[in-house]
VEXNU-908091 format. One line per 3 residues: number of its first residue (from 1); their letters; for each residue x, y, z of N, C-alpha, C, O. Coordinates in nm, 4 decimals, padded with zeros to 6 digits. Atoms other than C-alpha are relative to their C-alpha. Layout:
NUM	A	X/Y/Z/X/Y/Z/X/Y/Z/X/Y/Z; ...
//
This chain:
1	MGS	00.1249/-00.0270/00.0732/01.0280/-01.4675/-00.3308/-00.0896/-00.1240/00.0064/-00.0494/-00.2333/-00.0335; 00.0937/00.1108/-00.0064/00.7235/-01.6833/-00.2675/-00.0711/-00.0200/-00.1328/-00.0821/00.0727/-00.2130; 00.0756/00.0276/00.1212/00.5281/-01.8542/-00.5443/-00.1390/00.0612/00.0127/-00.1811/00.1001/00.1216
4	TAD	00.1362/-00.0528/-00.0022/00.1828/-01.7322/-00.6412/-00.0877/-00.0809/00.0946/-00.1662/-00.0248/00.1710; 00.0820/00.0860/-00.0865/00.0271/-02.0318/-00.4656/00.0306/00.0242/00.1476/-00.0602/00.0295/00.2305; -00.0386/-00.0246/-00.1395/00.2246/-01.9686/-00.1466/-00.0556/00.1334/00.0495/-00.1073/00.1426/00.1608
7	LEF	00.0458/-00.1325/-00.0415/00.1343/-01.6005/-00.1387/-00.1519/00.0076/00.0038/-00.2085/00.0783/00.0871; 00.1457/00.0059/-00.0060/-00.2294/-01.6711/-00.2183/-00.0436/-00.0618/00.1329/-00.1343/-00.0112/00.1989; 00.0339/00.0652/-00.1267/-00.2414/-01.9082/00.0799/00.0286/00.0933/00.1183/-00.0541/00.1071/00.2085
10	KWT	-00.0395/-00.0875/-00.1112/-00.0575/-01.6647/00.3084/-00.0995/00.1136/00.0187/-00.1521/00.1326/00.1283; 00.0809/-00.1209/-00.0156/-00.2644/-01.3535/00.2350/-00.1488/-00.0308/00.0111/-00.2223/00.0438/00.0759; 00.1398/00.0403/-00.0168/-00.5985/-01.5323/00.2012/-00.0253/-00.0435/00.1440/-00.1285/-00.0108/00.2025
13	TIR	00.0130/00.0443/-00.1392/-00.5426/-01.6933/00.5402/-00.0023/00.1184/00.0954/-00.0849/00.1234/00.1865; -00.0032/-00.1191/-00.0864/-00.4523/-01.3615/00.7016/-00.1303/00.0781/-00.0102/-00.1835/00.1258/00.0901; 00.1246/-00.0757/00.0191/-00.7577/-01.1953/00.5502/-00.1184/-00.0713/00.0646/-00.1989/-00.0088/00.1337
16	ETN	00.1176/00.0738/-00.0478/-01.0040/-01.4694/00.6404/00.0012/-00.0218/00.1508/-00.1038/-00.0437/00.2113; -00.0088/00.0178/-00.1458/-00.8759/-01.5030/00.9979/00.0134/00.1330/00.0727/00.0299/00.1368/00.1946; -00.0155/-00.1340/-00.0587/-00.8542/-01.1258/01.0529/00.1306/00.0134/00.0785/00.1372/00.0829/00.1799
19	DTV	-00.1300/-00.0056/-00.0658/-00.4923/-01.1736/01.1488/00.0660/00.1348/-00.0292/00.0273/00.2051/-00.1225; -00.0700/-00.1273/00.0157/-00.2572/-00.8768/01.1843/00.0873/-00.0019/-00.1245/00.1559/-00.1003/-00.1521; -00.0905/-00.0158/00.1139/-00.0828/-00.7524/00.8705/00.1289/00.0593/00.0543/00.1404/00.1808/00.0708
22	EAY	-00.1214/-00.0434/-00.0674/00.2637/-00.7357/01.0196/00.0841/00.0943/-00.0851/00.1694/00.1660/-00.0329; -00.0760/-00.0904/00.0870/00.4002/-00.5509/00.7181/-00.0200/00.1454/00.0389/00.0667/00.2291/00.0137; 00.0270/-00.1384/-00.0387/00.2384/-00.2362/00.8576/00.0566/00.0348/00.1373/00.0322/00.1442/00.1881
25	DLS	-00.0720/-00.0278/-00.1236/00.4405/-00.2633/01.1776/00.1445/00.0304/-00.0379/00.2237/-00.0612/-00.0603; -00.1321/-00.0381/00.0493/00.7512/-00.0668/01.0833/00.1128/-00.0459/00.0923/00.2293/-00.0469/00.0525; -00.1052/00.0512/-00.0883/00.9353/-00.2013/01.3855/00.0527/-00.1343/-00.0504/00.1597/-00.1794/-00.0093
28	QAT	-00.0420/00.1280/00.0577/00.9533/-00.5275/01.1874/00.0722/00.0176/-00.1337/00.1158/-00.0805/-00.1940; -00.0560/-00.0262/00.1326/01.0943/-00.3597/00.8751/00.1494/-00.0303/-00.0060/00.2204/-00.0219/00.0942; -00.1425/00.0189/00.0252/01.4316/-00.4439/00.7248/00.0420/00.0962/-00.1122/-00.0411/00.1330/-00.1952
31	PHG	-00.0424/-00.1011/00.0970/01.6419/-00.2058/00.5120/-00.0227/-00.0384/-00.1454/-00.0397/00.0487/-00.2307; 00.0070/00.0425/00.1402/01.6118/-00.4173/00.1974/-00.1358/-00.0594/-00.0366/-00.1467/-00.1347/-00.1334; 00.1348/00.0438/00.0342/01.2391/-00.4872/00.2029/-00.0600/00.0843/-00.1120/00.0057/00.1717/-00.1685
34	FFM	00.0733/-00.0757/00.1015/00.9805/-00.3557/-00.0409/-00.1044/00.0846/00.0743/-00.1886/00.0312/00.1465; 00.0819/-00.0926/-00.0773/00.8007/-00.0485/00.0926/-00.1150/00.0549/-00.0852/-00.1021/00.0721/-00.2065; 00.1154/-00.0563/00.0700/00.4578/00.0898/00.0042/-00.0735/00.0981/00.0917/-00.1027/00.0672/00.2073
37	VFN	00.0862/-00.0965/-00.0691/00.2690/00.4022/00.1115/-00.1388/-00.0179/-00.0591/-00.1603/00.0050/-00.1781; 00.1314/00.0441/00.0479/-00.0962/00.2985/00.0897/-00.1111/00.0772/00.0708/-00.1170/00.0812/00.1937; 00.1165/-00.0687/-00.0548/-00.4105/00.5047/00.1369/-00.1228/-00.0881/-00.0171/-00.1508/-00.1367/-00.1266
40	DRG	00.1184/00.0861/-00.0024/-00.7246/00.3105/00.2315/-00.1153/00.0805/00.0562/-00.1043/00.1381/00.1645; 00.1127/-00.0815/-00.0455/-01.0617/00.4771/00.2614/-00.1307/-00.0671/-00.0399/-00.1354/-00.1459/-00.1343; 00.1295/00.0581/00.0324/-01.4279/00.3844/00.2624/-00.1036/00.0353/00.1027/-00.0720/00.0845/00.2110
43	GDG	00.1108/-00.0290/-00.0894/-01.7672/00.4229/00.4196/-00.0510/00.1406/-00.0176/-00.0128/00.2109/-00.1112; 00.0590/-00.1318/00.0087/-01.9636/00.7358/00.4838/-00.0339/00.0485/00.1407/-00.0499/-00.0309/00.2334; 00.0389/-00.0590/-00.1273/-02.0468/00.9748/00.7654/00.0987/-00.0299/00.1106/00.2189/-00.0391/00.0861
46	PCA	-00.0896/00.0200/-00.1152/-01.9086/00.9095/01.1140/00.0737/-00.1335/-00.0027/00.1704/-00.1525/00.0710; -00.0656/00.1317/00.0079/-01.8139/00.5531/01.0201/00.1044/-00.0064/-00.1111/00.1652/-00.1113/-00.1327; -00.0959/-00.0005/00.1104/-01.5924/00.6575/00.7286/00.1426/-00.0149/00.0522/00.1748/00.0284/00.1629
49	IDI	-00.1413/00.0101/-00.0333/-01.2251/00.5714/00.7332/00.0827/00.0632/-00.1113/00.0428/00.0624/-00.2278; -00.0951/-00.0544/00.0975/-00.9329/00.7432/00.5612/00.1375/-00.0128/00.0640/00.1776/00.0711/00.1447; -00.1248/00.0362/-00.0661/-00.5993/00.5892/00.6550/00.1127/-00.0047/-00.1024/00.0959/-00.0580/-00.2121
52	TAV	-00.1211/00.0170/00.0799/-00.2517/00.6232/00.5090/00.1034/-00.0702/00.0862/00.1394/-00.0208/00.1931; -00.0958/00.0792/-00.0763/-00.0049/00.3599/00.6260/00.1179/-00.0368/-00.0891/00.1067/-00.0390/-00.2117; -00.1198/00.0438/00.0721/00.3444/00.2508/00.5276/00.0226/-00.1470/00.0310/00.0338/-00.1862/00.1472
55	GAF	-00.0252/00.1418/-00.0159/00.3987/-00.1184/00.4701/00.1425/-00.0347/-00.0401/00.1961/00.0217/-00.1355; -00.1345/00.0476/00.0323/00.7363/-00.2925/00.4699/-00.0101/-00.1512/-00.0238/-00.0150/-00.2297/00.0708; 00.0218/00.1394/00.0380/00.7013/-00.6217/00.2824/00.1340/-00.0713/-00.0209/00.2383/-00.0078/-00.0364
58	EDT	-00.1236/00.0776/00.0142/00.9529/-00.9034/00.2475/00.0695/00.0306/-00.1322/00.1916/00.0456/-00.1372; -00.0544/-00.0301/00.1319/00.9989/-00.8339/-00.1224/-00.1143/00.0454/-00.0895/-00.2280/00.0580/-00.0440; 00.1011/-00.0485/00.0936/00.8132/-00.7158/-00.4316/-00.1163/-00.0980/-00.0127/-00.2325/-00.0573/-00.0112
61	ADC	00.1043/00.1014/00.0166/00.6238/-01.0442/-00.4733/-00.0934/-00.0026/00.1199/-00.2145/-00.0186/00.1041; 00.0821/00.0004/-00.1212/00.5034/-01.0317/-00.1135/-00.0999/00.1155/-00.0014/-00.2159/00.0987/00.0361; 00.0893/-00.1162/00.0091/00.3599/-00.6837/-00.1672/-00.1075/-00.0209/-00.1055/-00.2241/00.0109/-00.0823
64	LGY	00.0975/00.0258/00.1061/00.1928/-00.7831/-00.4938/-00.1015/-00.1047/00.0446/-00.2201/-00.0940/00.0135; 00.0908/00.1007/-00.0536/00.0475/-01.0907/-00.3222/-00.0988/00.0609/00.0980/-00.2166/00.0252/00.0990; 00.0883/-00.0712/-00.0933/-00.0913/-00.8672/-00.0491/-00.1089/00.0766/-00.0749/-00.2264/00.0700/-00.0386
67	LRY	00.0982/-00.0765/00.0773/-00.2590/-00.6420/-00.3054/-00.1016/-00.0918/-00.0671/-00.2215/-00.0641/-00.0668; 00.0904/00.0899/00.0738/-00.4011/-00.9341/-00.5042/-00.0920/-00.0779/00.0923/-00.2130/-00.0813/00.0702; 00.0780/00.0976/-00.0770/-00.5159/-01.1721/-00.2320/-00.0536/00.0535/00.1327/-00.1319/-00.0133/00.2003
70	YEL	00.0551/-00.0617/-00.1213/-00.5823/-00.9374/00.0582/-00.0834/00.1227/-00.0369/-00.2051/00.1225/-00.0183; 00.0711/-00.1256/00.0259/-00.6729/-00.5852/-00.0564/-00.1060/-00.0142/-00.1092/-00.2194/00.0303/-00.0917; 00.0948/00.0105/00.1104/-00.8376/-00.6711/-00.3874/-00.1209/-00.0835/00.0418/-00.2348/-00.0462/00.0139
73	SEM	00.1107/00.0847/-00.0470/-01.0451/-00.9498/-00.2330/-00.0829/00.0732/00.1049/-00.2055/00.0621/00.1061; 00.0706/-00.0746/-00.1044/-01.1325/-00.7276/00.0641/-00.0916/00.1063/-00.0612/-00.2050/00.1244/-00.0168; 00.0791/-00.1058/00.0616/-01.2537/-00.4464/-00.1594/-00.1209/-00.0563/-00.0736/-00.2292/00.0020/-00.0699
76	LDW	00.1113/00.0592/00.0737/-01.4673/-00.6735/-00.3725/-00.1053/-00.0590/00.0934/-00.2228/-00.0691/00.0580; 00.0939/00.0560/-00.0979/-01.6229/-00.8270/-00.0617/-00.0572/00.1061/00.0935/-00.1380/00.0754/00.1812; 00.0305/-00.1028/-00.1000/-01.6686/-00.4938/00.1128/-00.1490/00.0223/00.0177/-00.1972/00.0322/00.1306
79	RAT	00.1431/-00.0268/-00.0128/-02.0342/-00.4367/00.0336/-00.0704/-00.1128/00.0758/-00.1545/-00.0872/00.1620; 00.0624/00.1120/-00.0697/-02.1324/-00.7858/00.1468/00.0355/00.0028/00.1487/-00.0493/-00.0236/00.2339; -00.0424/-00.0096/-00.1398/-01.9296/-00.7414/00.4654/-00.0738/00.1116/00.0709/-00.1175/00.0953/00.1848
82	FEQ	00.0710/-00.1151/-00.0560/-02.0885/-00.4014/00.5255/-00.1430/-00.0401/00.0365/-00.1902/-00.0103/00.1462; 00.1390/00.0369/-00.0241/-02.4388/-00.5456/00.4944/-00.0108/-00.1038/00.1121/-00.1048/-00.1006/00.1916; 00.0019/00.1019/-00.1040/-02.3559/-00.8421/00.7161/00.0247/00.0622/00.1370/-00.0422/00.0270/00.2342
85	DRG	-00.0347/-00.0613/-00.1281/-02.2001/-00.6256/00.9896/-00.1057/00.0996/00.0468/-00.1368/00.1074/00.1656; 00.0923/-00.1059/-00.0364/-02.4529/-00.3442/00.9782/-00.1458/-00.0432/-00.0064/-00.2327/00.0206/00.0529; 00.1379/00.0420/00.0175/-02.7635/-00.5400/00.8808/-00.0801/00.0971/-00.0841/-00.2024/00.1046/-00.0722
88	ATP	00.0686/-00.1002/00.0822/-02.8433/-00.2686/00.6298/00.0778/00.0211/-00.1290/00.1952/-00.0145/-00.1390; -00.0641/-00.0317/00.1268/-02.7684/-00.1576/00.2761/00.0744/00.1322/00.0130/00.0191/00.2273/00.0684; -00.0738/-00.1257/-00.0078/-02.4976/00.1098/00.2482/-00.0705/00.1123/-00.0761/-00.1577/00.0871/-00.1591
91	HDD	00.0544/-00.1142/00.0707/-02.5839/00.4592/00.1306/00.0338/-00.0101/-00.1487/00.1219/-00.0865/-00.1881; -00.0180/00.0070/00.1441/-02.6024/00.5192/-00.2434/00.1404/00.0408/-00.0436/00.1867/00.0001/-00.1502; -00.1321/-00.0452/00.0423/-02.2612/00.6862/-00.2463/00.1092/-00.1034/00.0311/00.2266/-00.0801/00.0024
94	VTS	-00.0942/00.1086/-00.0223/-02.0962/00.3609/-00.1345/-00.0033/-00.0903/-00.1229/-00.0986/-00.1655/-00.1432; -00.0009/00.0681/00.1293/-01.9954/00.2106/-00.4670/00.1187/-00.0929/-00.0104/00.2332/-00.0476/-00.0117; -00.1089/00.0953/00.0142/-01.7933/-00.1066/-00.4990/00.0578/00.0111/-00.1413/-00.0067/00.0654/-00.2311
97	PLE	-00.0598/-00.0052/00.1333/-01.5531/-00.1422/-00.7931/-00.0881/-00.0625/-00.1078/-00.0956/-00.0107/-00.2192; 00.0832/00.0660/00.1008/-01.7912/-00.3819/-00.9695/-00.1226/00.0851/-00.0321/-00.1643/00.0933/-00.1476; 00.1164/-00.0842/00.0235/-02.0875/-00.1496/-00.9234/00.0357/00.1260/-00.0775/-00.0507/00.1890/-00.1385
100	AGL	-00.0436/-00.1185/00.0727/-01.8817/00.1308/-01.0707/00.0294/-00.0315/-00.1467/00.0817/00.0529/-00.2195; -00.0239/00.0385/00.1387/-01.8622/-00.0605/-01.3988/00.1438/-00.0345/-00.0285/00.1901/-00.0225/-00.1420; -00.1420/00.0259/00.0147/-01.5046/-00.1642/-01.3384/00.0330/-00.1494/00.0007/00.1466/-00.1875/00.0292
103	AAE	-00.0231/00.1452/-00.0046/-01.5459/-00.5427/-01.3640/00.1164/-00.0410/-00.0902/00.2010/-00.1207/-00.0497; -00.1072/00.0364/00.0924/-01.3175/-00.5662/-01.6683/00.1353/00.0460/00.0520/00.2343/-00.0267/00.0434; -00.1252/-00.0539/-00.0524/-01.0534/-00.3436/-01.5092/00.0501/-00.0816/00.1188/00.1695/-00.1084/00.1314
106	VTA	-00.0375/00.0766/-00.1184/-01.0593/-00.5408/-01.1850/00.0513/-00.1384/-00.0399/00.1505/-00.1865/00.0149; -00.0436/00.1316/00.0475/-01.0317/-00.8740/-01.3672/00.1385/00.0085/-00.0624/00.2241/-00.0763/-00.0369; -00.1306/-00.0179/00.0638/-00.7410/-00.7464/-01.5742/00.1079/00.0283/00.1032/00.2198/-00.0220/00.0925
109	LAT	-00.0965/-00.0329/-00.1049/-00.5703/-00.6048/-01.2663/00.0380/-00.1243/00.0796/00.1553/-00.1452/00.1107; -00.0274/00.1247/-00.0738/-00.6038/-00.9361/-01.0801/00.0941/-00.0897/-00.0803/00.1892/-00.1458/-00.0259; -00.0831/00.0842/00.0871/-00.4540/-01.1229/-01.3765/00.1421/00.0539/-00.0083/00.2386/-00.0224/-00.0043
112	TLE	-00.1320/-00.0629/00.0105/-00.1675/-00.8733/-01.4070/00.0796/-00.0182/00.1283/00.1993/-00.0466/00.1244; -00.0684/00.0192/-00.1281/-00.0862/-00.8942/-01.0368/00.0489/-00.1433/00.0147/00.1617/-00.1664/00.0582; -00.0377/00.1404/-00.0108/-00.0840/-01.2743/-01.0474/00.1214/-00.0313/-00.0878/00.2121/-00.1033/-00.0460
115	AAI	-00.1126/00.0239/00.0903/00.1508/-01.2752/-01.3465/00.1277/00.0634/00.0534/00.2359/00.0059/00.0416; -00.1174/-00.0726/-00.0482/00.3832/-01.0199/-01.1858/00.0634/-00.0661/00.1211/00.1837/-00.0520/00.1433; -00.0527/00.0646/-00.1202/00.4198/-01.2228/-00.8653/00.1100/-00.1001/-00.0353/00.2096/-00.1102/00.0362
118	DQE	-00.0969/00.1034/00.0378/00.6098/-01.4987/-01.0460/00.1150/00.0548/-00.0846/00.2030/-00.0202/-00.1266; -00.1066/-00.0630/00.0763/00.8301/-01.2515/-01.2312/00.0781/00.0938/00.0925/00.0533/00.0984/00.2129; -00.0646/-00.1087/-00.0724/01.0652/-00.9762/-01.1229/-00.0314/00.1263/-00.0785/00.0455/00.1650/-00.1664
121	PSA	00.0415/-00.1142/00.0802/00.8786/-00.6699/-01.2507/00.1014/00.1140/00.0033/00.1612/00.1435/00.1067; -00.0920/-00.1132/00.0101/01.0896/-00.3802/-01.3725/-00.0643/00.1231/00.0627/-00.1807/00.1204/00.1028; 00.0539/-00.1265/-00.0524/01.0480/-00.0237/-01.2497/-00.1163/00.0475/-00.0858/-00.2150/00.0994/-00.0337
124	DDL	00.1092/-00.0400/00.0894/00.8339/00.0463/-01.5563/-00.1239/-00.0864/00.0237/-00.2362/-00.0360/00.0233; 00.1128/00.0890/-00.0288/00.6180/-00.2599/-01.4832/-00.0712/00.0431/00.1274/-00.1942/00.0470/00.1321; 00.0588/-00.0422/-00.1269/00.5646/-00.1423/-01.1263/-00.0735/00.1329/-00.0146/-00.1776/00.1536/00.0478
127	ARL	00.0669/-00.1282/00.0232/00.4774/00.2079/-01.2454/-00.1346/-00.0220/-00.0683/-00.2334/00.0434/-00.0352; 00.1265/00.0291/00.0681/00.2135/00.0633/-01.4783/-00.0999/-00.0662/00.0947/-00.2194/-00.0367/00.0901; 00.0879/00.0655/-00.0970/00.0747/-00.1578/-01.2010/-00.0594/00.1016/00.0964/-00.1787/00.0981/00.1265
130	RSA	00.0482/-00.1032/-00.0926/00.0509/00.1364/-00.9646/-00.1059/00.0872/-00.0672/-00.2090/00.1170/-00.0068; 00.0973/-00.0828/00.0734/-00.1278/00.3469/-01.2277/-00.1309/-00.0748/-00.0203/-00.2387/-00.0175/-00.0047; 00.1214/00.0792/00.0219/-00.3706/00.0643/-01.3050/-00.0810/-00.0122/00.1285/-00.2035/-00.0003/00.1266
133	WNE	00.0703/00.0105/-00.1286/-00.4531/00.0176/-00.9357/-00.0689/00.1326/00.0334/-00.1870/00.1357/00.0679; 00.0550/-00.1298/-00.0387/-00.5016/00.3881/-00.8745/-00.1161/00.0419/-00.0900/-00.2136/00.1004/-00.0430; 00.1086/-00.0352/00.0914/-00.7157/00.4353/-01.1840/-00.1265/-00.0784/00.0330/-00.2374/-00.0268/00.0191
136	AFT	00.1167/00.0831/-00.0303/-00.9423/00.1494/-01.0772/-00.0676/00.0398/00.1298/-00.1898/00.0306/00.1409; 00.0565/-00.0146/-00.1336/-00.9887/00.2484/-00.7145/00.0014/00.1410/00.0583/-00.0360/00.1595/00.1741; -00.0040/-00.1353/-00.0538/-00.9415/00.6229/-00.6790/-00.1397/00.0560/00.0219/-00.1620/00.1296/00.1180
139	LTN	00.1327/-00.0607/-00.0076/-01.3092/00.7058/-00.7375/-00.1061/-00.0935/00.0574/-00.2233/-00.0566/00.0639; 00.0972/00.0929/-00.0575/-01.4736/00.3998/-00.5813/-00.0102/00.0212/00.1510/00.0742/00.0870/00.2119; 00.0165/-00.0038/-00.1453/-01.6030/00.3689/-00.2274/-00.0416/-00.1398/00.0437/-00.1578/-00.1747/00.0227
142	PGS	-00.1324/-00.0381/-00.0500/-01.4271/00.1850/-00.0749/00.1005/00.0258/-00.1115/00.0836/-00.0199/-00.2245; -00.1022/-00.0314/00.0983/-01.1200/00.3158/-00.2505/00.1374/-00.0074/00.0624/00.1511/-00.0137/00.1846; -00.1367/00.0023/-00.0514/-00.7446/00.3069/-00.2207/00.0940/00.0561/-00.1048/00.0631/00.0590/-00.2239
145	TIE	-00.1008/-00.0574/00.0880/-00.4345/00.4648/-00.3665/00.1377/-00.0447/00.0458/00.1709/-00.0363/00.1640; -00.1410/00.0260/-00.0285/-00.0763/00.3466/-00.3867/00.0728/00.1325/-00.0222/00.0926/00.1752/-00.1360; -00.0626/-00.1320/00.0106/00.0981/00.6752/-00.3105/00.1457/-00.0104/-00.0453/00.1944/00.0748/-00.1197
148	AWG	-00.1403/00.0222/00.0387/00.4518/00.5399/-00.3500/00.0364/-00.1421/00.0358/-00.0186/-00.1990/00.1300; -00.0515/00.1317/-00.0367/00.6328/00.2079/-00.3529/00.1337/-00.0247/-00.0656/00.1717/00.0418/-00.1620; -00.1323/00.0324/00.0507/00.9706/00.0514/-00.4134/00.0959/-00.0264/00.1150/00.0540/-00.0610/00.2255
151	SLT	-00.1001/00.0156/-00.1050/01.2951/00.0258/-00.2203/-00.0152/00.1125/00.1024/-00.0892/00.2084/00.0800; 00.0071/-00.1026/-00.1038/01.3424/00.2285/00.0964/00.0399/00.1365/-00.0544/-00.0283/00.2358/-00.0287; -00.0441/-00.1292/00.0538/01.5354/00.5000/-00.0861/-00.0957/00.0533/-00.1055/-00.1153/00.1745/-00.1153
154	EVL	00.0955/-00.0452/00.1014/01.2844/00.5101/-00.3721/-00.1240/00.0615/00.0640/-00.1754/00.1630/00.0171; 00.1197/-00.0525/-00.0670/00.9932/00.5618/-00.1337/00.0322/00.1299/00.0725/-00.0443/00.2260/00.0646; -00.0381/-00.1228/-00.0694/01.1766/00.8181/00.0791/00.0209/00.1156/-00.0972/-00.0096/00.2307/-00.0662
157	GSS	-00.0270/-00.1039/00.0991/01.2766/01.0053/-00.2347/-00.1166/00.0324/-00.0908/-00.1051/00.1189/-00.1777; 00.1171/-00.0266/00.0855/00.9291/00.9953/-00.3923/-00.0559/00.1383/00.0280/-00.0372/00.1932/00.1366; 00.0574/-00.1343/-00.0172/00.7478/01.3234/-00.4446/-00.1009/00.0021/00.1135/-00.1085/00.1001/00.1877
160	HVS	00.1015/00.0038/-00.1044/00.4670/01.2139/-00.2119/00.0629/00.0110/00.1382/00.0191/00.0922/00.2198; -00.0628/00.0005/-00.1320/00.6948/01.1438/00.0854/00.0814/00.1270/00.0222/00.0737/00.1875/00.1292; -00.0859/-00.1173/-00.0185/00.9388/01.4283/00.0276/-00.0817/00.1266/00.0233/-00.0414/00.2122/00.1021
163	EIL	00.0852/-00.1176/-00.0214/00.6581/01.6855/00.0052/-00.0565/00.0031/00.1419/-00.0636/00.1092/00.2040; 00.0518/00.0062/-00.1372/00.5098/01.5661/00.3354/00.1097/00.0338/00.0992/00.0862/00.1072/00.1951; -00.1108/-00.0299/-00.0909/00.8490/01.5772/00.5036/00.0319/00.1488/00.0015/00.0584/00.2060/00.1072
166	LDE	-00.0260/-00.1438/00.0059/00.9043/01.9317/00.3831/-00.1065/00.0789/00.0745/-00.0762/00.1779/00.1410; 00.1102/-00.0703/-00.0663/00.5629/02.0367/00.5124/00.0016/-00.0207/00.1515/-00.0299/00.0710/00.2274; 00.0110/00.0351/-00.1414/00.5902/01.8608/00.8489/00.1272/00.0233/00.0805/00.1221/00.0324/00.2031
169	DHE	-00.1282/-00.0066/-00.0699/00.9583/01.9003/00.9323/00.0322/00.1446/00.0372/00.1187/00.2071/-00.0242; -00.0154/-00.1404/-00.0364/00.9364/02.2380/01.1061/00.1311/00.0281/00.0734/00.1756/00.1428/00.0786; -00.1224/-00.0203/-00.0766/01.2511/02.1845/01.3119/00.1244/-00.0510/-00.0721/00.2328/-00.0568/-00.0140
172	GEF	-00.1150/00.0446/00.0778/01.4743/02.0524/01.0365/00.0543/-00.1358/00.0386/00.1704/-00.1669/00.0117; -00.0457/00.1306/-00.0478/01.4901/01.7041/01.1864/00.0481/-00.0899/-00.1136/00.1430/-00.1667/-00.0978; -00.0316/00.0934/00.1087/01.5020/01.5319/00.8483/00.0860/00.0623/-00.1099/00.1041/00.0026/-00.2160
175	EPL	-00.0827/-00.0651/00.1018/01.7234/01.7785/00.6615/00.1228/-00.0841/-00.0385/00.1532/-00.0945/-00.1573; -00.1151/00.0838/00.0397/02.0329/01.5503/00.6796/-00.0415/-00.1203/-00.0845/00.0295/-00.1603/-00.1768; 00.0494/00.1141/00.0769/01.8268/01.2593/00.5509/-00.0330/00.0414/-00.1424/00.0057/-00.0258/-00.2380
178	VAA	00.0379/-00.0490/00.1333/01.6840/01.4609/00.2612/00.1250/00.0356/-00.0808/00.1330/00.0061/-00.2001; -00.1237/-00.0375/00.0694/02.0290/01.5969/00.1761/00.0744/-00.1236/-00.0495/00.1262/-00.1258/-00.1611; -00.0680/00.1247/00.0397/02.1760/01.2457/00.1716/-00.0718/-00.0668/-00.1169/-00.0074/-00.1204/-00.2071
181	LLA	00.0769/00.0576/00.1101/01.8940/01.1242/-00.0540/00.0259/00.0747/-00.1299/00.0475/00.0135/-00.2345; -00.0199/-00.0818/00.1196/01.9374/01.4134/-00.2961/00.1402/-00.0187/-00.0574/00.1609/-00.0111/-00.1785; -00.1387/00.0181/00.0445/02.3115/01.3521/-00.3089/00.0304/-00.1435/-00.0393/00.1412/-00.1742/-00.0834
184	GEF	-00.0225/00.1395/00.0314/02.2655/00.9805/-00.3636/00.0936/-00.0675/00.0979/00.1610/-00.1644/00.0631; -00.0942/00.0503/-00.0990/02.4580/00.9132/-00.0439/-00.0691/-00.0694/00.1171/-00.0056/-00.0978/00.2187; 00.0708/00.0660/-00.1092/02.1895/00.7506/00.1690/00.0324/-00.1486/-00.0027/00.0083/-00.2162/-00.1027
187	DTD	-00.0428/00.1396/-00.0085/02.3186/00.4124/00.2837/-00.0995/-00.0779/00.0852/-00.1061/-00.0585/00.2066; 00.1013/00.0755/-00.0747/02.0405/00.1709/00.3805/00.0623/-00.0976/00.0991/-00.0052/-00.1441/00.1909; -00.0668/00.0930/-00.0918/02.2980/-00.0512/00.5536/00.0645/00.0707/00.1189/00.1195/00.0057/00.2078
190	DPA	-00.0553/-00.0760/-00.1120/02.4109/00.2284/00.7860/-00.0955/-00.0127/00.1189/-00.2086/00.0354/00.1124; 00.0910/00.0215/-00.1139/02.2689/00.1297/01.1276/-00.0513/00.1291/00.0617/-00.1559/00.1297/00.1266; 00.0459/-00.1282/-00.0537/02.2443/00.4961/01.2234/-00.1062/00.0624/-00.0895/-00.1898/00.1394/-00.0422
193	RFP	00.0923/-00.0600/00.0962/02.0484/00.5863/00.9108/-00.1374/-00.0669/-00.0003/-00.2389/-00.0001/-00.0200; 00.1256/00.0716/00.0149/01.7818/00.3160/00.9174/-00.1070/00.0474/00.0985/-00.2203/00.0693/00.0558; 00.1035/-00.0541/-00.0901/01.6005/00.4344/01.2347/-00.0478/00.1388/-00.0419/-00.1650/00.1725/-00.0255
196	EAL	00.0360/-00.1328/00.0487/01.6078/00.7857/01.0900/-00.0980/-00.0116/-00.1171/-00.1933/00.0656/-00.1277; 00.0890/00.0213/00.1138/01.4459/00.6553/00.7717/-00.1381/-00.0444/00.0458/-00.2387/00.0035/-00.0068; 00.1292/00.0463/-00.0508/01.1718/00.4737/00.9657/-00.0764/00.1143/00.0685/-00.1987/00.1224/00.0580
199	AAL	00.0646/-00.1149/-00.0638/01.1026/00.7898/01.1672/-00.0602/00.0923/-00.1052/-00.1680/00.1483/-00.0854; 00.0510/-00.0840/00.1081/01.0608/00.9814/00.8432/-00.1259/-00.0624/-00.0612/-00.2222/00.0084/-00.0906; 00.1166/00.0668/00.0567/00.8192/00.7207/00.7062/-00.1202/00.0093/00.0947/-00.2343/00.0196/00.0496
202	AVV	00.1097/-00.0088/-00.0976/00.6148/00.7353/01.0273/-00.0726/00.1340/-00.0100/-00.1914/00.1428/00.0209; 00.0629/-00.1321/00.0154/00.5504/01.1055/00.9589/-00.1070/-00.0031/-00.1085/-00.2032/00.0736/-00.1044; 00.0922/00.0086/00.1139/00.3688/01.0050/00.6400/-00.1337/-00.0638/00.0391/-00.2358/-00.0394/-00.0251
205	ERF	00.1185/00.0762/-00.0354/00.1181/00.7838/00.8193/-00.1086/00.0877/00.0606/-00.0810/00.1836/00.1328; 00.1179/-00.0710/-00.0530/-00.2339/00.9066/00.9013/-00.1024/-00.1027/00.0416/-00.1437/-00.1858/-00.0393; 00.0974/00.0970/-00.0510/-00.4754/00.7116/01.1194/-00.1204/00.0728/00.0591/-00.2138/00.0087/00.1073
//
């Protein structure tokens, strides 16, 4: 677990240098990392984006650092970046979190994330953090949603992921995986199971 200062330096540097966020490369994932299904959207018209990706972070603190020092900073800077890149003011329906009257919520969220990085947040703490993030950014443009997060088994067993697998798995490819999860028998250390789990997570992604 990195300190707040270390993670601030890491994620600020990656953001400011436009470096690759390797956490979103599932080929780099490890069975005991901290996983997050993240929806990122913004813009309008043909330039709009709506992406759902699965990140595999080193641990909980690394993911929280990413949200605080990469995503949160990126969202707050989005309008300025838009104007700099496009040389024009965004349409009226492009509303940053601050313009949406969410300054207090964003400040509180930043403070909460920073405090959580140096702790080991419980499942309840993480649930509250996820709710706070989603409430702040679900209706903004740009916006984002944490669809699921936690250990590999927690994310695979989440309602969001399991519903997608049921909808997309027309040939029953993931039935053994789902059965093992439901029975509490999914072993993240089983070398045969881990590639199967990553394949299931890849189904969730939308680019």
